[in-house]
Wavefront OBJ file of the C-alpha trace (Angstrom):
o trace
v -0.321 3.953 -56.391
v 2.524 4.331 -58.841
v 5.861 6.080 -58.249
v 8.358 6.721 -61.046
v 11.615 8.632 -61.312
v 12.915 10.386 -64.383
v 16.482 11.690 -64.488
v 16.730 15.179 -65.968
v 20.530 15.004 -65.884
v 23.231 13.599 -63.568
v 22.294 16.019 -60.778
v 18.549 16.527 -61.160
v 15.548 14.194 -61.263
v 11.764 14.344 -61.066
v 9.690 11.859 -59.061
v 6.056 11.418 -60.054
v 3.544 9.959 -57.585
v 0.149 8.825 -58.916
v -2.531 8.193 -56.284
v -5.960 6.697 -56.982
v -9.068 6.423 -54.776
v -8.312 2.841 -53.764
v -5.065 4.023 -52.148
v -6.717 6.301 -49.585
v -10.456 5.560 -49.491
v -10.342 2.897 -46.786
v -8.419 5.191 -44.435
v -10.746 8.131 -45.186
v -13.795 5.960 -44.368
v -12.168 4.835 -41.123
v -11.515 8.429 -40.044
v -15.053 9.558 -40.982
v -16.581 6.663 -39.022
v -14.556 7.760 -36.021
v -15.820 11.349 -36.503
v -19.378 9.999 -36.685
v -19.022 8.091 -33.390
v -17.671 11.149 -31.572
v -19.645 13.977 -33.205
v -22.017 16.081 -31.063
v -24.556 17.670 -33.418
v -27.817 19.162 -32.143
v -30.821 17.030 -33.103
v -28.909 13.758 -33.255
v -27.889 11.296 -30.617
v -24.143 10.825 -30.240
v -23.013 8.150 -32.705
v -26.180 8.403 -34.840
v -25.299 11.357 -37.057
v -26.031 10.435 -40.713
v -22.855 9.547 -42.608
v -23.937 11.813 -45.459
v -23.861 14.801 -43.139
v -20.402 13.806 -41.785
v -19.068 13.400 -45.319
v -20.476 16.737 -46.393
v -18.894 18.532 -43.437
v -15.568 16.707 -43.122
v -15.131 14.482 -46.166
v -12.974 16.712 -48.353
v -10.643 17.929 -45.590
v -10.142 14.353 -44.335
v -9.438 13.154 -47.881
v -6.852 15.925 -48.445
v -5.213 15.152 -45.109
v -4.984 11.408 -45.807
v -3.704 11.906 -49.357
v -0.964 14.196 -48.059
v 0.018 11.689 -45.363
v 0.117 8.884 -47.928
v 2.118 11.065 -50.302
v 4.806 11.911 -47.745
v 5.084 8.342 -46.453
v 5.312 6.815 -49.912
v 7.819 9.402 -51.160
v 10.079 8.910 -48.130
v 9.893 5.121 -48.510
v 10.692 5.385 -52.221
v 13.790 7.502 -51.604
v 15.068 4.998 -49.034
v 14.339 1.920 -51.142
v 15.928 3.446 -54.235
v 18.938 4.527 -52.128
v 18.801 8.007 -53.606
v 21.449 10.348 -52.194
v 19.674 13.684 -52.383
v 20.607 17.223 -51.392
v 18.125 19.327 -49.450
v 14.516 18.089 -49.604
v 12.224 17.182 -52.511
v 10.527 20.279 -53.938
v 6.907 19.951 -55.116
v 6.373 21.186 -58.679
v 3.563 23.708 -59.017
v 0.685 22.415 -61.182
v -1.614 25.182 -62.439
v -4.423 22.786 -63.323
v -4.305 20.783 -60.063
v -7.668 20.198 -58.346
v -8.782 18.338 -55.225
v -12.229 17.812 -56.809
v -11.230 14.473 -58.354
v -10.477 10.998 -57.100
v -7.060 10.534 -58.736
v -4.055 12.767 -58.213
v -0.590 13.182 -59.717
v 2.190 14.906 -57.830
v 5.658 15.747 -59.063
v 8.764 16.518 -56.997
v 12.103 17.910 -58.072
v 15.167 16.218 -56.600
v 18.718 17.525 -56.337
v 21.075 14.539 -56.531
v 24.423 14.359 -54.761
v 27.299 14.229 -57.269
v 29.599 11.256 -57.698
v 33.289 12.013 -57.285
v 36.579 10.713 -55.891
v 38.740 12.323 -53.214
v 42.438 12.432 -54.034
v 44.545 12.383 -50.888
v 47.864 12.137 -52.736
v 47.932 15.266 -54.892
v 51.299 16.796 -55.801
v 50.379 20.064 -54.113
v 51.225 19.540 -50.434
v 49.606 21.073 -47.387
v 52.025 22.631 -44.894
v 52.204 20.958 -41.485
v 53.763 23.250 -38.896
v 56.010 22.041 -36.109
v 55.985 24.895 -33.600
v 59.010 25.022 -31.325
v 59.485 27.029 -28.156
v 62.563 29.182 -28.747
v 64.910 30.343 -25.981
v 63.491 33.878 -25.876
v 59.989 32.523 -25.186
v 61.332 30.258 -22.435
v 63.265 33.198 -20.977
v 60.053 35.213 -20.787
v 58.144 32.369 -19.131
v 60.897 31.869 -16.551
v 60.706 35.577 -15.748
v 56.894 35.379 -15.593
v 57.145 32.580 -13.023
v 59.695 34.547 -11.000
v 57.373 37.542 -11.176
v 54.308 35.533 -10.146
v 56.056 34.279 -7.003
v 58.054 37.440 -6.391
v 57.580 40.181 -3.813
v 55.250 42.985 -4.912
v 55.485 46.583 -3.777
v 53.387 49.658 -4.579
v 54.886 52.627 -6.483
v 53.877 56.272 -6.473
v 54.400 56.667 -10.215
v 54.994 54.543 -13.288
v 58.550 53.461 -14.124
v 59.795 51.482 -17.105
v 59.927 48.358 -14.901
v 56.449 48.792 -13.422
v 53.230 46.835 -13.802
v 50.205 49.068 -14.256
v 46.627 47.982 -13.498
v 43.801 49.969 -15.023
v 40.755 49.933 -17.274
v 40.811 50.121 -21.069
v 37.710 51.808 -22.545
v 36.522 52.243 -26.127
v 32.898 53.168 -26.723
v 33.355 52.523 -30.467
v 34.259 48.860 -29.921
v 32.288 48.474 -26.655
v 35.470 47.676 -24.732
v 35.558 48.078 -20.957
v 38.282 45.793 -19.638
v 40.342 45.926 -16.451
v 43.853 44.597 -17.106
v 47.347 44.592 -15.704
v 50.034 45.666 -18.170
v 53.765 45.214 -17.852
v 55.610 48.117 -19.410
v 58.001 45.555 -20.872
v 55.125 44.627 -23.212
v 54.595 48.212 -24.404
v 56.117 48.813 -27.831
v 58.235 51.845 -28.725
v 59.639 54.841 -26.855
v 56.704 57.095 -27.809
v 54.198 54.775 -26.089
v 56.473 54.250 -23.069
v 56.703 58.017 -22.506
v 52.904 58.160 -22.228
v 53.070 55.801 -19.223
v 56.294 56.740 -17.425
v 55.787 59.280 -14.653
v 51.997 58.915 -14.520
v 50.146 58.333 -11.253
v 46.989 56.588 -10.010
v 43.911 58.325 -11.417
v 45.631 59.591 -14.566
v 43.873 58.847 -17.854
v 46.027 57.996 -20.891
v 44.773 58.452 -24.444
v 46.328 55.691 -26.558
v 46.166 54.145 -30.018
v 45.947 50.358 -30.305
v 48.105 50.157 -33.433
v 51.681 49.443 -32.347
v 50.835 49.721 -28.643
v 51.915 46.188 -27.651
v 54.824 44.043 -28.757
v 52.377 41.586 -30.377
v 48.673 40.995 -31.030
v 48.398 38.400 -28.258
v 49.222 41.016 -25.642
v 46.537 43.229 -27.188
v 44.022 40.350 -27.094
v 44.655 39.767 -23.387
v 44.626 43.429 -22.407
v 41.443 44.379 -24.291
v 39.593 41.052 -24.030
v 38.918 40.832 -27.768
v 38.957 38.050 -30.367
v 42.046 37.219 -32.382
v 40.390 38.248 -35.649
v 39.417 41.620 -34.162
v 42.951 42.240 -32.874
v 44.638 41.838 -36.260
v 45.033 45.279 -37.804
v 42.960 46.973 -35.085
v 43.521 50.722 -35.210
v 41.370 52.695 -32.766
v 41.773 55.286 -30.014
v 41.388 53.932 -26.503
v 41.606 55.374 -22.994
v 43.390 53.766 -20.044
v 42.655 54.881 -16.475
v 45.450 53.975 -14.039
v 44.208 52.297 -10.843
v 47.343 50.689 -9.369
v 51.110 50.833 -9.969
v 53.339 48.035 -8.697
v 56.788 46.572 -9.101
v 57.925 43.014 -8.560
v 61.134 41.812 -6.958
v 61.712 38.575 -8.872
v 61.820 35.333 -6.898
v 65.159 33.496 -6.850
v 65.537 30.479 -9.122
v 66.085 28.075 -6.228
v 64.622 24.847 -4.883
v 61.984 26.758 -2.899
v 60.554 28.173 -6.135
v 60.892 24.850 -7.986
v 58.907 23.054 -5.245
v 56.153 25.675 -5.417
v 55.890 25.134 -9.151
v 56.272 21.322 -9.116
v 55.220 19.804 -5.815
v 56.293 16.319 -6.944
v 59.966 17.357 -6.760
v 60.540 16.670 -10.458
v 62.510 19.896 -10.999
v 65.797 20.527 -9.192
v 67.743 22.751 -11.603
v 67.127 25.739 -13.869
v 67.828 23.473 -16.868
v 65.086 21.074 -15.779
v 62.714 24.012 -15.272
v 63.415 25.284 -18.793
v 62.897 21.780 -20.200
v 59.501 21.558 -18.469
v 58.457 24.953 -19.811
v 59.515 23.965 -23.315
v 57.617 20.661 -23.099
v 54.406 22.272 -21.816
v 54.556 25.100 -24.357
v 55.053 22.746 -27.286
v 52.102 20.604 -26.159
v 49.916 23.701 -26.347
v 51.457 24.669 -29.676
v 50.668 21.195 -31.020
v 46.949 21.756 -30.409
v 47.051 24.990 -32.399
v 49.153 23.427 -35.149
v 46.705 20.515 -35.394
v 43.729 22.877 -35.703
v 45.550 24.846 -38.388
v 46.405 21.603 -40.220
v 42.769 20.470 -40.160
v 41.678 23.860 -41.529
v 44.360 23.740 -44.221
v 43.417 20.195 -45.280
v 39.763 21.234 -45.447
v 40.605 24.141 -47.766
v 42.925 21.919 -49.814
v 40.273 19.246 -50.343
v 37.614 21.785 -51.291
v 39.965 23.402 -53.791
v 41.246 20.167 -55.320
v 38.125 17.971 -55.329
v 36.155 18.983 -58.395
v 32.467 18.174 -58.860
v 29.331 19.933 -60.022
v 26.311 20.697 -57.862
v 22.630 21.149 -58.788
v 22.954 24.899 -58.222
v 19.544 25.952 -59.543
v 17.763 23.318 -57.448
v 19.714 24.226 -54.296
v 18.921 27.911 -54.700
v 15.212 27.088 -55.070
v 15.388 24.857 -52.007
v 17.200 27.530 -49.928
v 14.497 30.035 -50.929
v 11.784 27.894 -49.310
v 13.664 26.064 -46.518
v 13.546 28.780 -43.847
v 10.689 30.320 -41.898
v 10.632 33.243 -44.320
v 10.670 32.661 -48.079
v 13.619 34.343 -49.796
v 13.733 36.122 -53.119
v 15.757 34.542 -55.916
v 18.514 37.099 -55.323
v 18.604 36.441 -51.559
v 18.668 32.673 -52.136
v 21.557 33.078 -54.580
v 23.515 35.059 -51.996
v 22.844 32.451 -49.292
v 23.948 29.677 -51.636
v 27.210 31.499 -52.354
v 27.861 31.817 -48.609
v 27.159 28.150 -47.920
v 28.646 26.489 -51.013
v 32.103 25.788 -49.556
v 30.543 24.301 -46.423
v 28.292 22.062 -48.514
v 31.198 20.926 -50.669
v 33.283 19.960 -47.636
v 30.292 18.215 -46.048
v 29.986 16.020 -49.154
v 33.745 15.402 -49.233
v 33.756 14.498 -45.530
v 30.816 12.120 -45.927
v 32.590 10.466 -48.858
v 35.777 9.970 -46.809
v 33.860 8.627 -43.804
v 31.896 6.218 -45.995
v 34.788 5.004 -48.177
v 37.162 4.453 -45.251
v 34.556 3.207 -42.770
v 35.287 5.908 -40.195
v 32.481 5.678 -37.652
v 31.399 6.982 -34.271
v 29.399 4.931 -31.787
v 27.685 6.056 -28.604
v 30.110 4.235 -26.278
v 33.053 5.970 -27.918
v 31.334 9.347 -27.673
v 30.609 8.776 -23.976
v 34.270 7.964 -23.260
v 35.285 11.119 -25.097
v 32.782 13.114 -23.027
v 34.220 11.636 -19.812
v 37.728 12.669 -20.863
v 36.489 16.190 -21.540
v 34.757 16.300 -18.138
v 37.893 15.047 -16.328
v 39.948 17.811 -17.927
v 37.430 20.425 -16.830
v 37.274 19.058 -13.274
v 41.084 18.952 -13.015
v 41.175 22.704 -13.637
v 39.140 23.138 -10.448
v 41.374 20.835 -8.393
v 39.412 17.567 -8.671
v 42.128 15.324 -10.070
v 40.500 11.941 -9.387
v 36.698 12.036 -9.842
v 34.790 8.817 -9.225
v 33.636 6.808 -12.242
v 29.961 7.059 -11.212
v 30.235 10.845 -11.043
v 31.784 10.937 -14.531
v 29.113 8.585 -15.847
v 26.259 10.692 -14.439
v 27.655 13.958 -15.797
v 28.362 12.413 -19.205
v 24.804 11.075 -19.420
v 23.384 14.513 -18.586
v 25.574 16.244 -21.166
v 24.779 13.739 -23.923
v 21.055 14.037 -23.164
v 21.364 17.643 -24.325
v 21.149 17.422 -28.109
v 23.155 20.583 -28.699
v 25.979 19.573 -26.353
v 26.053 16.035 -27.740
v 26.354 17.428 -31.285
v 29.210 19.712 -30.241
v 31.171 16.844 -28.659
v 30.399 14.586 -31.610
v 31.792 17.177 -34.021
v 34.948 17.553 -31.908
v 35.518 13.784 -31.788
v 34.869 13.454 -35.505
v 37.387 16.217 -36.211
v 39.958 14.322 -34.131
v 39.304 11.121 -36.079
v 39.560 12.909 -39.415
v 42.778 14.652 -38.388
v 44.293 11.290 -37.418
v 43.132 9.844 -40.746
v 44.650 12.733 -42.714
v 47.960 12.407 -40.872
v 48.087 8.695 -41.675
v 46.982 8.946 -45.305
v 48.357 12.239 -46.621
v 51.903 13.475 -46.995
v 52.635 17.027 -45.895
v 55.282 19.649 -46.356
v 56.641 20.049 -42.820
v 57.924 23.372 -41.586
v 59.522 24.110 -38.231
v 58.707 27.586 -36.920
v 58.656 29.598 -33.744
v 55.249 30.487 -32.359
v 55.698 34.116 -33.381
v 56.437 33.131 -36.984
v 53.550 30.636 -36.973
v 51.137 33.421 -36.043
v 52.595 35.682 -38.739
v 52.267 33.019 -41.447
v 48.861 31.628 -40.532
v 47.036 34.785 -39.512
v 48.674 37.302 -41.845
l 1 2 3 4 5 6 7 8 9 10 11 12 13 14 15 16 17 18 19 20 21 22 23 24 25 26 27 28 29 30 31 32 33 34 35 36 37 38 39 40 41 42 43 44 45 46 47 48 49 50 51 52 53 54 55 56 57 58 59 60 61 62 63 64 65 66 67 68 69 70 71 72 73 74 75 76 77 78 79 80 81 82 83 84 85 86 87 88 89 90 91 92 93 94 95 96 97 98 99 100 101 102 103 104 105 106 107 108 109 110 111 112 113 114 115 116 117 118 119 120 121 122 123 124 125 126 127 128 129 130 131 132 133 134 135 136 137 138 139 140 141 142 143 144 145 146 147 148 149 150 151 152 153 154 155 156 157 158 159 160 161 162 163 164 165 166 167 168 169 170 171 172 173 174 175 176 177 178 179 180 181 182 183 184 185 186 187 188 189 190 191 192 193 194 195 196 197 198 199 200 201 202 203 204 205 206 207 208 209 210 211 212 213 214 215 216 217 218 219 220 221 222 223 224 225 226 227 228 229 230 231 232 233 234 235 236 237 238 239 240 241 242 243 244 245 246 247 248 249 250 251 252 253 254 255 256 257 258 259 260 261 262 263 264 265 266 267 268 269 270 271 272 273 274 275 276 277 278 279 280 281 282 283 284 285 286 287 288 289 290 291 292 293 294 295 296 297 298 299 300 301 302 303 304 305 306 307 308 309 310 311 312 313 314 315 316 317 318 319 320 321 322 323 324 325 326 327 328 329 330 331 332 333 334 335 336 337 338 339 340 341 342 343 344 345 346 347 348 349 350 351 352 353 354 355 356 357 358 359 360 361 362 363 364 365 366 367 368 369 370 371 372 373 374 375 376 377 378 379 380 381 382 383 384 385 386 387 388 389 390 391 392 393 394 395 396 397 398 399 400 401 402 403 404 405 406 407 408 409 410 411 412 413 414 415 416 417 418 419 420 421 422 423 424 425 426 427 428 429 430 431 432 433 434 435 436 437 438 439 440
């Protein structure tokens, strides 16, 4: 057997595999002998079927099977030994004059080669890193929310401007059917308020989503929709009133503080506000970090220039799925996936060059931390180590779940790396302004 590689250009190559009879004949004979021992053919005792008859019936199919096995094994071994960094999979070249009625065969495969490039982490164009702060108005609202949550509720006959209204939002167009409680303080504008005030249980309000709430996050919660769907949403929606209530706010005293913080850590309104600010900014940090990772990803894709074997990749995409695509369909799929492929190559380059690695022990510890957080939400603050170990093992045995956790941990490692090795343009914003800037 002889395997050679010829570079077409920096991104494309052709591998030629020449196979002769000596490469596969011994294995073919071994398989045919096994067939002969096991064959049940009328007129012959088991194991005494003439070899000529076995060869005539099975010889060619066995030879084709063994040549294909040898071809795949040798090609895979060659790619590993030559340390070829390829994209997609090798594509067999069609040979019009190919025939299985010979003893020697030549196969050719097209390869798409990964490009060589450098990743510049110190470009002059800086990515914005947001520092989201909890402003006084947000803290004021949260204090009032806490007072409301622990306040005294009473039922009203009709809606007032201070009321909370429970009902069901319905939109057949968007398949929305969501029961929610709405505070009229979150309704935007006098026109919308007038539609609520004075209404009673059983009344149906016809509303428009655009400009209905003070912000998109209120709309998201009320309708149970995604953030992307909420932005710019402009549809008609009905709201059937089911309950009208008012809340007498709880006093800001030690009784309330102890309900909120059983450890006695809060004794004054100032300390309560400080706690709210701290908790809010921890949550904001998670969102700011995700936005930073997304922004760095886009920045690296935009500023890391390299060519790809486009024609090869489109041919590979056309044949990679269960259904073969047309050239036009493959081109469209390539366009959709190109940015993802570029970042995948950039990420692999960063991981390789800076020796950023994940091992199973590290992944298991990360899984345990994730499990502890989930269990804490259901009141189990101190799970036993054996319980964590058992659950982690079950989760990581699921390939899909293990991949999801691995991707999350890898994203954390990359974010830490970017923070340590890139300089950013920092910008302090309120949460409201962060949403406006990032999701505009």
